[in-house]
N, C-alpha and C positions, 0 to 999 in steps of 0.2 A: 504494500500500500504506500502511496505517495501523498504527503501533505504539503501544500504550499501555504506558508504563513507570512502574514504581513508583520512589519516591525512596529511602526508608529500606531498606537492605539490598541495593539495586541500584545506584543512582547514587552512594550513599555506603555502601559495605559495612560501615564501622565507625562509622556515624553513630549518635548517641544522641538520640532525640527528646527535647526539641524542638530540640536542637542539630543541626548538619549533619555534623560529622566531616570526614573526608578524601574527596576526589573519587575515584571509580572512573574514572580517566582513559581506560582502554581502552574502556569502555562509552560514556562521554561522547563521545570522539573518533569512535567508530563511528556513534553517533546523529547527530553533526554531519555526517559524510560521507553518511549515509543521507538526511538532509534536503537536502543539496546536490544529490543525485541525484533529487530530486523527491518523496521520501517524506514522509509526515506523521507527527508525533510528538505524542502526548498525554501530559502528566504526569498519572498516575493514582495518587493517593495518598490516604491517610486524613487527611493534614494539613489543617488549616483555620486561618484567622486569621493571626496573626503567624508561626506555625510554617510555614504554607504560603508566606507572603510571603518568609520566609528561604530556603526551598527554591528558589523561583523565582529569587530574586536570586543564590543560590549557583550555580545552573546558568548563569544569564546571565553571571556573573563568569568561569565556566569555558568560555564560548563556546557554550553550548547554549541555544537558544531553542525554545519550544514553539508548536505550531499551536493548541493548546488546553490548558487546565488544568482537570482534573476535570469536563469536559463534552465533548460531541461536537464535532467540527470543523464549521465552517459548511456544508460540502457535505452532511454527514449530516443536519444540522438542516433544510436545505432539502429533502432527499430525503424525509424522514419527517414534516416539518411541526412537529416538537416534539422536545424533549430527553427522554432517559430516564435512569433512575438508573444504568444500565450503559452505559459508553461502547462504541461500536462500533469494533472494531479487527480487523485480520487477525492480529495477533500481540500477546500480552500477556506482558510480562516482569516477573515478580514473584518475590521471594525466597520467598514462601509458596506458590508454585505446586506442584501435584501432581508428585512426582518418581518415581512408581511406574509400572511398565510391566505391563500385563495380558498374561499368557501362559496360554493354554488355560484361561481361567476363574479363574485364580489371580492374586493380586497379587504381583509380584516387585519388591522394592525394594532 
């Protein structure tokens, strides 16, 4: 299983770009355990340059390593022969995700 996880608002719920804020230790610890069980984790963020480097280092400092950062994992690259703009994952964790539920053709939020 592959999880793509956002940084700002997820791994650091109170982070303020380009700073990192405080770690969401429950989420970080869960992702560490997920990787130890053989899962793959992609850091999926809008950060680039020094802000991205700071995010990756912040996670490493808190014990979380990634199988890939803003790109598909090697197994997906091999399967499809190239990278795409959207990373392939089974689960996307993002603070901006849709939180509404469709009920009988209406949106209930």
